[in-house]
N, C-alpha and C positions, 0 to 999 in steps of 0.2 A: 843833467842830460843836455847834450849839445843840440844845436839846431838840426843837424843831419839825422841824429837818432830820433828826435822828436818828429821830424818829417816822415821818416820810415815807419814809425809807430802809427801816425795818423793814416798813412797809405794802407797799412795793414788792417787797421780798423775799418776803413772804407771798403776794402776788399771783402772782409768778412760780412759787413752789413749789406753789400750789394749782391753777393752770391745767393742768399736765400730768395731774394726777389726774382732772380733769373731762374732759379730752380723751380719756382712755382709756375712760371710761364712754360717752362719745359715740361712740367708735370701736366699742365693743361693741354699742351700739344700732344703729349702721350695719350690723353683721353680722347682727343679729336681723332688721332690715328686709330685708336681702338674702335671708335664708332665707324670708321671707314672700312674695317676689315671685311665685312660681308660684301661690300660693294666691289672690292678688289677682286673677289672671287667671281663677280659678275662681269669683269672685264674693264673696270674703271682704272685708269692710271692716276696715281697720286702725284701731284706736283711737289717739288722739294720746297718751294717757297710757301710761306704761311704768314698770317698776321696774328698779333697777340698784344696783350697789355693787361691793364686792370681798369675796372669800372666800378663806380658806386651803384647801389641799387637804384633801379628805375632810370638808369642812364643809358643812352644809346650812342653808338658810334657808327658812322657810315664809312664803308670801304668801297672805293670805286674800282671796278675791274672790267676789263674788256672781255666780252664773250662773243662767240662766233656761231652764227646760224649753221645748223647741221651737226653741231656737237651737242652733247648732253653732259650736264654738270651736276655734281653733288658738292655741297659745302657742309663740312662737319665742324661743329664747335664743341669744345670741351673746356671744363674747368676742374681744378683740383679741389674745389669746395663741394663736398659730397651732398650737402643739403641745398645747394643753389639751384635755382631754376633760371635757365638761360634760353635765349632764342636767337635765331638767324632767319631773316627773310630777304628775298631778292626782288628788287624793283627795277623797272626799265627807266630810261632817261626822262620819260614823261611823268614819272612818279607812280606808275601803275604796278600793282603786284604782278610779278612775272613768273613766280615759281609754280611748278606743277604739283608739288607735294612738299610737305614738311612734317617733322615730328620732334617731340621733346621727351626726354627721359631725365631722371635725376643726374645731374651734372653733364648732360649731353644735349645737343640739338642738331638738327640738320635740315637743309632745304635742297630741293631738286628742281632744276630748270632745264628746259629745252628752248633756247632763245629763238624767237620768231624772226629776229633781225640781228645782224652783227652790230655791236655798239657797246657803249659804256653802260654798265649796270651797277646798281647800288646795293651792296650787301649791308643790311642793317643788323648789327649785333646788339644785344641788350642783356643785362643782368636784371631779371625780373624780381628775383627774391634771393636773399643770401643772409647768413648770420654774420658775415664779415663786413667791415666798413668798406673795403675795396676788394673786389673779387677778380682774380687772375683768369684770363680766358685765352684761348687760341683758336684760330679758324684755319682749317686745312681744306683743300679742294682737290677733286679729281674729275676727269673727263673721259669720254669715249666717243 
């Protein structure tokens, strides 16, 4: 096997190994969108951008996002791990809990906020429980 053939084989293996990881974040995003469906019927517009990745159990990740006074927001989190318990909470720039409501269901979570001021807010996502070493998650949001 020459160097070019070996290089092509390695690239092909990397592509096959990388695709399952992307598919699970895509699956988690599909669950986040599924959680959003009832809110779209209430007039919320879902943004195209979203956040995602994987976390170990009892690990949090902070996502900083600009929110505007006068708007209302829902953040929907999903995972492809059916037995996982996940959460999302919204904090203001002073570290105070800013959400008006939140809920959790198996492999779903959501938080609702009506910001009192325009500014940067912290979305704290966490995998609370999972039977996986690392659990893929995605966070979508909508506003009205």
